[in-house]
N, C-alpha and C positions, 0 to 999 in steps of 0.2 A: 353382819359377819358372813362372808361368802366363801370362806376357804373350805367349807364342807358341803357346798352346793354346786351343782352343775346345771348348765342351761338345758332346758327340755329338748329343744330342737337338735342341739349337738349330741345330746345323749341318744336321741333316736337314731341319728346317723351312725353312731357307734354300734347300735344294735344291727342296723342294716349291713354294716361292715362285717359283723359276726355271721350274718346270713351268707354274705358273699364268701367268707372263708370256708364255708362248707363245700363250696364249689372247688376249693383248692385242697381240701382235706383228703388225703389218700386212703383214709379209712372209709370214706364214702365211695361206693361203687361208681365207676366212671360214667355209666349211663345216667346215674342219678344226679351227677354234679351239674348237668345242664338245667335240671329243675331248679336248683338253688340260684343259678344265674337269672332264670326267668322270674323267680320270686323276688330277687333283689330289684329287678327292673320294675315289676309291678308295685312293689313297696315304694320305690322312689317316685313313681308316677303319682301315687296317692299322696305321698308326702308333699309334693309340690302343689297338687291340686287343693289340698286341705290346709296344711300348715303354712306353706309359703304363700298361698293365696291370702290367708289370714294376715300374715306379716306384712305383705305388700299393701293391703287395705289399711292396716293400722299405721304403717309408716306414712301413708298419704293423709290420713285424717288426724292422727295423734303422733306427730313426729318426735315429740319430746318424751313420750311415755316410755317408761322402763319396766322390764319384767321383774318379778319380785324375788328372784333367786340370785342372779348375777348382775343385775342392774344394767343390762344391755338394752339399748333402744332397738326398735324393730329393724331399722336400717343396719345397725351393727350385727344383729342376728342374721339378717339376709346375707350380708357380705361374708360372715364366718361360715354360713351353710354353703354358699356357692363355692368357696375355696375348698371345703371338705368334699363336696360333690365332684369337683374336677379331679381331686385326688382319687376318689372312689372309681370314677370312670376309667382312669388310667389303669388302676388295679384290676378292674373288671375286664378291660380289653386284654390285658396280659393273661389273666386266668382263662378267659375264653379261648384265646389262641393256643394256649398250652393244651387245653382239653381237646381241641380239634386236632392238634398234632398227634396226640395219643390215640385218637380214634382211627387214624390212618393205619395203625397196627392191626385194626380189626376190619380193614377194607372199607372204611366209611370216610368220605371226604366231601366237604362243601367247597366248591371251586368258584373262581371268578370266570367271567366269560372269556377273557383274554388268555386264560390258561387252558382252554379247551382246544385240543389239536385234532381230535377225531372228526373227520368230515361228516360221518353219519350223525354224530351228535349235533354238529352245527346245522345240518340240514333239518334235523328234528326241531331244533329251537327256532329256526326261521319259520317253519311251518306252524309251530305252536304259537308263536307270536302273531303271525298273520291271521290264523283261524280262531284262536281262543282269546287273544288279548286285544288286538288292534280294534275290533268292533266295540270294545267296552271302555277303552281309555278315554279320558276327558281332558284334552289339551286346552290351554288357554294362553294367550299372549297378553302381557300387561302393557297397556299403552294409555294414551289420553282418553281414548274411546272405551277401552276395556280396563276398568280399575282392578286393583289387586283383589283376588278372590278371597272369600272366607275359607279358612283352613280348619277342618274339623279336628277336634281334640283326639290325639293319639293316632291319627291316620298317617299313612306314608304318602309323600309327594316327591316328585322329582323336579328340581328347579334347574333351569339351563339358561345360558347366555346365548342368544341367537344373533346371527348377523345376516342381513339381507344382501342381495346381489349389489345393492347400491351402497353397502357398507354401513347401513344403519343398524344399531344394536338394540335389541329388546329382550325382556325377560320372558321365558316360557315356563309354564307350570303344568305338570301332568298329575292328575289325581290317580293314584294307583289302585285304591281299594276295590273299585268295581271290577278291575281287570284280574283280580286274584281269585280265581276259582280254587286254586291251590297256591300255597305260599312256597312250598319246597318242591321243586321240579326234579324228578329223577331223570338222569341221562341214560337212554335205553342201551347204548352200545357199551357202556362201562358201568356195570352194576356196582352200586355202593357210592357212586358219585352223584352229587346233587348241586343244583344252583338255585339261589333265591330268586323269586319271581321279579322283584324290583330291579335286580341286576339285568334281567332280560329286557325289561322296559327301557332301562337306561341305555343299553346297547343300541336299541332300535329307535332312539330319539330322532335320527335323521329321517326315518320313515314317517314318524308321527308329524314332524315339522318339515315336510317336504318343501323344497324351494328355499329353505333357510339353511345356513351353516351353523352347526352346533359347535360352539366354542368351548364351553365348560359345563359341567353338570354335577349336581350333588343330590343325594337323597336326604330329605329333611322330615322332621316330625315335630309337631307342636303339642305342648301340654298346656291346657287352659285351667284357670282357677275354677274350683268348685265351691269356693267359700261364699255361699249364699244361704240366707236363712229366711224362714217364713215371715220374720218380722219386717222384711223388705217389702212386703205386700200388704195391702189393706184387706183384712178379712171381709169387710163390707162389700167388696167387689165380687165375692164368690158366695155361692149358695151354701157350700159346705166345705169342710176342711180338706176333704179328699180332692176336691176340684182345685183348691188352692195349691196343694202339693203337686198335682199334675202340671200346673202352670209353672211352678218352681223348677221342676225337672227340665222342662223345655227351655226355660231361661238360662239354666246352668250351662247348657251346651254352647252358649254364645259369650261366655265370660272371657275376660282378657287373657291373652297368652302370658305365660310365666317363664317358659323355657323352650328353647329350640335346640334340638339335637340335629347334627348334620354330619354326613360323611365328607371326607376331604374331596376337593375338586373345584371349588369356587375361589376366585380371587377376592382379595380383601374388599375391594370396592363393591363387588357383587354381594358379599355378605352384609356390607353396610347398607346397601339398598334393601335387602330383606329385613334387616333390623328396623329400618325406617318404616317400612310398610307395616310391620308387626308391632312397632313401638316397644322394642326390646333394647336393653343396654348390652354392651359387649359381654358383660359378666353373665348374662342370661343365655349366651350362646355356647354350646358344648360340642366341639368337634370330636368325634369318636371313630375308632377303627372297627368296632364290632357292629353287627346289625342293630338297627334302631328299635326293633321290636322282636320279642322272643317267643311268640306263640308257636312258631314253626318247630320248636324243639320237641314238641309232643309227637309230631309226625316222624321226626328223626328217631325218637325213642321207640316208637312202634316198630320201625324197621329194624332197629338194633335188637329189640327184645325177641323177635322171631328168629334171630340168628345167633345172638350171644346173650342168652338169659343170665349168664354169670356176671354180666356188667350191671345188674340191677339188684335191689334189695330182694331177699327171699320173702315170699308172701307170708305174712303173719296173720293168723286167724284170731279174731276176738273169741275168748272163751265164754262159757256161761258162768254167771256169778254163782259162787258156792252158797250164797244166801237165797238163791231162787230154785224152786222145784218146778221143773218143766211141765209136770202133769197136774199141777194144782193151780186153780185160777189165781191170777195175780192179786185180785182184790182180797181174797181170803188170806193170802200170804201177808199183804201189807197190814191187814187188820190184826194179824198175829204178832208180827215183829217188823222192826225197821229194816229197810233194804237199801244198800248203797251199791250203785253201779259206777265203775271207773272206766271211762272211755279213754282210748280205743282198745284197752286191754280186755275189757269186758263188753259184751254186746249191748246195744241199745234196745234189742228186741224185747226184753221184759217190760220196759216202759211203754213201748208201742203196744204191747199186748195188754198192759194195764189200761191204756187209754181206749183201745178197741173194746175191751170188756165193758168199760164204763159207758161207752156209746150204746151198748146193747142191753145191759143189765136193767131189768125193770125196777130194781131197788135203788138205782141211781136217780136222784132228783135233779141235780144240776152239775154242770162242769163250768168252771171259770179258769181262764188261762191268759197269760201274757205272751205275745209273740213279737219277737224282735227281728230275727232272721230265720227263715225256714227254707227248706229245700225246694227246688223248682217243682218237683213232683211229690209234694209233702204228704206222707202218710198221716202225720199229725193233724194237718188241716182236714184231710178226708175223714178222719175219725170224728172230728168236731162237727163236720157237716152231717155225718151219719147220725150223730147223737141228736142234733136238732131235728132231723127228719124223723127220728124215733120218738119225738115228743119231749126230749129233755130240755131244760132251761139252760141254754148255752150262752155264756158271756165271754167275749174275746176282746182283749185290748190289743189292737194291732198298732204297733209303733211305726207310723208312716215315715218318720224321720230317721230311720236306720240308714245311714249314708250309703249311697250307691245300691241299696236294696229297695229303694222307695217304689220303683215300678213293680217289682215282684210283690211287695206287700199291698200295694193298691189293688193289684189283680186278685190276690187272695181275699182281701177285705170284701170285694164285690161278690165273690163266690160265697163267702160266709153269710153275707147279708141275704143273698138270694135263697139260701137254704133255711133261713129263719133264725140265724144266730143274732144275738144282740151284740153289735160291733161298736166299740168305742175307740177313740184315737189318742188317748192319753191326755196329758195336761198341757195347757197353752204354753207354759214356760219351762216345763221339765220333761225330758225324755224318760220313758219308762223302759228301763234296761233290765229289770228283774226277770228271773226265770222261775215262774211260779204257776203251779196248776193245783186247783182245789176241786175235789170231787165230793159232793154231799151225798151221803148214802143212808138210806132208811133201813133200820134193823128192828127186831122185836124189842130190843133194849132202848130204842130211841135213835136219834140222829147221830151219825158218825161222820167225821171229816177224814178224808184221805188226802194228804198234802204231799205234793212233790216240789222240791226246791233244788235248783241246779246252779252250776257255775257257768254253763254254756248254753248255747241256743238249742232250740228244738229242731235240730237239723240232722237228718239221717246221714247226709254226706260228710259233714264236718265231724260227726261223732266217730268217724273212722280215721280222721286226720288230726283232731285236736285232743289234748288230754283234758278231761273234764270229769266232774262228779255229778251224780244224780241221786238224790236222797228221796226215798218214799217212806212216809210214816203215817200212822193213825193217831199220833199223840194229839190229844184234844186241844191243848193250848196252842199248838202250831196252827191247827185248823181254824180256831176262833180268831186268831190274829190275822191269818190269811184272809178270812172272810171279811173281817173289819177293813182290811186294806182294800179289797175289791169294792166294798161299799163306798169308801172314800173316793176311789178312782172313778167309779160310776157317777159320783156327784161332782167330779172335777176338783177334788181336794186331795191333800196329802195326809198321811197318818202321823199323828203326834204322840200316840199312846202305846206303841208296841213295847212289851216288856220281855218277852221270850225271844222273838225274832229281832234281828238287827234290820231296821228299815230306814233307808235314806230317803229324803234328806234330813229328817228331824231326829231319828232315833238310832243312828248308826255311829257317826264319828264321836258323839258324846259318850256312847257306851264303850267304844273302843278305847277312848281316853281314860275312862274309869278303870278298865281292865289294865291298861298300862300303868296308871297311877297305883294300883294295887301292887304291881311288881316293883315300882319305884319305892314304895313303902317297905317292902320286904328287903330290898337291897340296902336301904338305909339302916335297917335293923340288923344287918349282917347276915341275912338269910339268902339262900339261893333264889335268884329271880331270872325269869326268862321270857322273851317275846320272840315269836317267829311268824314271818309272813311269807306266803308264796303268792305272787300276783304278776300281772303283766307290766305294771308301771307304778313308780312312786314319784309323784310330782307335787302333791299337796304340801304347801309351805307349812300349814298348821301341823300336819302329820310329821313332817321332817323335824320341826322344832320339838315336838313331843318325843320323838325317838332320840334326838340329841339329849334332851333332858334325862331320859331314861338311861342313856349310855353314860352320862356324867354321874348318875347316881350309882352306877355299877351293874345295871341290868345287862345280861348277855342278850344280844339281839342278832338273829340270823335271818337274812332276807334272801329269798330266791326270786329274782326279778328278771323275767325274760327280756323285756325291752327297755323302756326309758327308766333310768334311775337317777334322780336329781340329788340324792344324798351320797356324799363321798365318804367312805369308811376310813377308819384308821388314822384320823386326824387327832393328834394328842390334845387332850383337854376337851374334846368335843365328841368324836365318834370312834374312839379307840376300842370300844366294846361292841362295835357293829361290824358284821361280816356280810358281804354281798356277793352272790354268785349269779350267773346267768346260764341257763341251759338252752342251747339251740341245736336241734337235732332233726331226726327224721319226722317227728311229729311236733306240731305246734303246741308248746306249753301254754295252757289256757286256764287251768283250774286255779281257784283262789282258796287259800287256807290261812286261817288266823289261829295262832296258838298263844295262850297266856298261862304261864306257870311252868315251874321246873318239874315238880312231882305231881302226877295226876292233873295235868293242865286242862284248862277249858279249851275246847277245839271247836272252831266254826268253819263252815264252807260258805262261800258268798259269790254273788255276781259282780261285786264291786272291787275295782282296783283302788290303790291308795292315791287317787287323783282328786283334785278339787271338784271336777265335773261329776265324778261318781259319788263322792261323799256328800256333796252339798247342792248339786244341780241336777240330780237324776233320782228316779225312784229305783232303788236297789234293795235286795233282800239277802240277808245272811241268816244261817240257821245253826244253832248249837248242836253238837253231836252228843247225844245222851247214851246211845247204845255202846257199852264197853268194847264190844268186838269191833265195831265200826271205828270207834275212836282209836283203838290200837292199830287198826289197818292204816288209817290216815297218818298217824304219827310215824309208823314204820316207813311208809312211802316217803314222807318228808325227810326222814333220816337218810334213806338210800339216795335221794336226790342231792342232799348235802355232800355225800361222798362220791358223787359222779366225778370220775377223772378222765372221761373220754370226750364228753360233749359240754362240759362246764367250763366257763371262764370266770376268773375272779376279778372283781373290781378293786383296783389298787388305790392307794391314797393320793396318787397324782392324777386320778381320773381316767386312767387307761385300763383296758381289760387284758388279762393274760390267761391263756389257756392253762387249765389245771394239768400238771404233768401226769402222765400215766405212771402208776406205781406198779409193783410186781403183780398185783391183782387188778385188772382193768374192770371198772364198773361203769357201764353205760346204762343209766337208770331206766331208760325207755325199753331197751332190749331186756333188761333184767326183769321188769314187770311182765313182759310177754312170756318169758321163759318159765316163770313160776306157774304151777298148776292153779294157784289162786292167789289173789292179791294179798290175802291175810298171811301168806307164807313169807312175804317180803321181810 
């Protein structure tokens, strides 16, 4: 039965559509709307590299295989996604053009070369091209002697049709990236006017290809697959796992093209030639009116901020947690009571202070930690290095397979090893995605465990951009099970015996199902029953079927799902007791909350989304919330998010999303949490 299920890839594209709509939303300051267009583009690039790459490979090797929710083959999914992307591109182009038009009211304009009338500006651009760009451009002519060049993923190229004096035509290609010291060039004679660097290169193609006639030209950009796994390589060929991952990263850069974006300008026969060289179908070519890459918007925003700060969000400062005393050592506070930090509304500083204290405190015996994604200049890693240098026993599991963060993680793993840390790289078949830190502390009363469990990465940068929870506790059972988990990981094993914590892949989904079954039993007995989840995605077929079973039994189910949601609510006889909303706003909703029960419910925070990969193919950790104050805080936050009527969209029973209408009292949950003096007031 598929009437209550949606396709994963199409649901993700609906999410990116909601991101794009923030660029149209007039409640978003004009200067910030460009950020959402940039995020939309970055998201789409990653979607093609990861998900579409996977689908193309699957269509090649298993053409008859169907996915388990809507029974679509890979080829059917590809075609449906490509149709949706073409629609989204047209929508993006229109929104971008509208925002640029509005910026003219503030004296800011991005112009085409042919629109420049001022002689001084033209003279400047000619000099700029000659002195700054021409020495760096890399032109190439495609011929029998000169084959079609390799085009790097995500880089800008200009393709042109050239005609010699004898009338022979060839294709010329210019790599632009090396020529771009700056992407957005200010016109000196008319402040506030800018031109994109690729437009300058395009204008001066006759200079680059002197002696040839430039007939047509287009800016193009290729996105290549990143769907490559370590299983594709023999471990026997490498001395260690880290070396293998370095090889994998290099190999990824050469994978097959999946998408070509291009500006108008080439004739159909010329586009067909490009497709032939790149082995692309016509459906993989997307002609767009907007720029092909949006990193330049941050330069434009810097210019705007210095002149029109009113066009941007007002700065919001993370407050100190009311559970934390700034003058008391963090270790003493955690020994005394549980502490919850809620990012970005509350600062990450107390956790960083806790880790720094642990690196120096002579009573700390060991620190064990999992790292998935960390900041480029990570204070977390520096504390771990300091701890090792101070003689602590430091064990760090660095997940080298954190997609697109592999190089950063490899570099940190080398530094950790050099400092004397014991570095492990996870399990051969399972990614370690948990956010877990364990400090072993010697006291007069014996050994104490200080355990930190989070929903998000140990990353100072994203803690200011993503909503996440960080729980610090001295509850002994937490520490015992965390220590047991680390022991298993060091032995290359998984934990089958967790009783207090939820630990995937063996002790999480079954425990969640037990909790849901308890609510089903209550509903069948005519008693109030409730299940609530907040997560990034719901794709697990097993979880969907369990939620449908609960809905059919009469359990009230409320889901706050930022991104992919493959369960369609409101289908009579199946999901009529399920409500789904998505919040897309200034901050990325990233925290995971599980709630079971109507009165005095069981509440958990977790690193796991309700996806098959998280629940069954990764090491994830969830923690029960035992402190009554913290439980109340999380439940209050969950309730406020359910009542968001500014940034929330409701998933309807036809699979579409509709923005929740503003009522008399507007509730933007993210702004609401910032305005409160403390989260517990929510």
